[in-house]
N, C-alpha and C positions, 0 to 999 in steps of 0.2 A: 717738469711740466712746461708746455709751450705757453708763452704769454704773447698775446696779439693786441696791437693797437692800431685802429683804423683812423684814417683822416681823409679829408678831401671832399666831404659832402657839402651840400649847401642848396641854395635856391638858384635855379637856372630857367631861362625861358625855353619853350619848346623849340627844338632844333639846335639847342646849345650843346655844350660839351662839359664834362667833368672828368677828373681822374681821381679815383680812389686809391689810397695806399694802405697797405697792411704790413706793419713792421713786426717782425717776429723775434723772440729771444727765448733763451732757455733750452734750445735744441739745435741740432745741426740742420739748418734751414734746407740745404740741398736734398735732404732725405724726406722732406715733407711734401705730400700732395696738398695743394692749396685750392680752396674753393671760395666762391662768393655766392652767398644766398641773399634773398631779400624777402621782406615781409611787408606787403602793401596793406593799407587799411581794409579791414574786413575780409582779408584773404589769407590763405594758408602760406606757409613758408615755401619758397621754391628755390631750387638750385639754378643759379643764373649761368655760372661758368666755372670751369675747373681746369687746372693744369697740373700734370703729374711731374714726377722727378725727371723724366726724360724730355719734358717740354711739350708733350702732346696736350692738345686743348679740346675742350668740348663746351658747347653752348646750348641753351634752350633756343628753340626756333625763333621766338619773339625778339631776340637780341642779335641774331646772326647778321653779320654785315655792319652792325652798328657798334658793338662792344668788342673789346679785345682784352683778354687776360694775359698777363705776362709776369715774369719773375726775374729778379736780379739776385742771384745767390751771393754775390759779393756784398750786397747791401742788406741781405736778410729781409727782403721786402718783396711783396707781391703787389700787383697793380690791376686795376680795372679801368681801362680807358673807355669812356662812354660818350659816343657821338650821336648826333641826330636824336637827341633825347625827346621822348614823348611824355605826355601827361601820365600815361599808364605805367611809366617807369618810376613814378613816385613811390617811395618805400624807404624803410630802414634797411640798409645793406650791412650784412655781417660777413666778416672774414672767418674762414674755418680752415684749420690745419689738421691733416690726418697723418699720424705717425706710422711707421712701418708695421707696428704691432696692432694697428687699427684704432688706437685711441685718438679722440678728437678734442680739439680746443677751439674756443670761440673768442672773438673780439667783442667789444662792447656795443658795436653798431654805430653807423653814421647815417644821418638822415639826408636823403636826396629828395628834393621837391622840384617838380617841373611844372611851372605855372607862369602865365603871363600877367 
């Protein structure tokens, strides 16, 4: 089973930046599709960004041009670089890993708060 540990959340002012990290273990990282989800107060969970094993990336429209998902297979880590943060980006962000057989694993979540 894949174990995921997120880090990098915190409090940031509007317009600021944060980088989230998701360290994976227990599986061959290069074979995992990695995703970042978020859950904002009072809202449903939404898929923010995804990167597959070949490096192809997808984003929801609201973060395009501001967020970048990446992966470092040598470090077994996925990242979400978040720039030009807005108050509406405030949420708990979760890392999700999808194995080749379709099974998914989740991290514990990291809080991102955008506020002045």
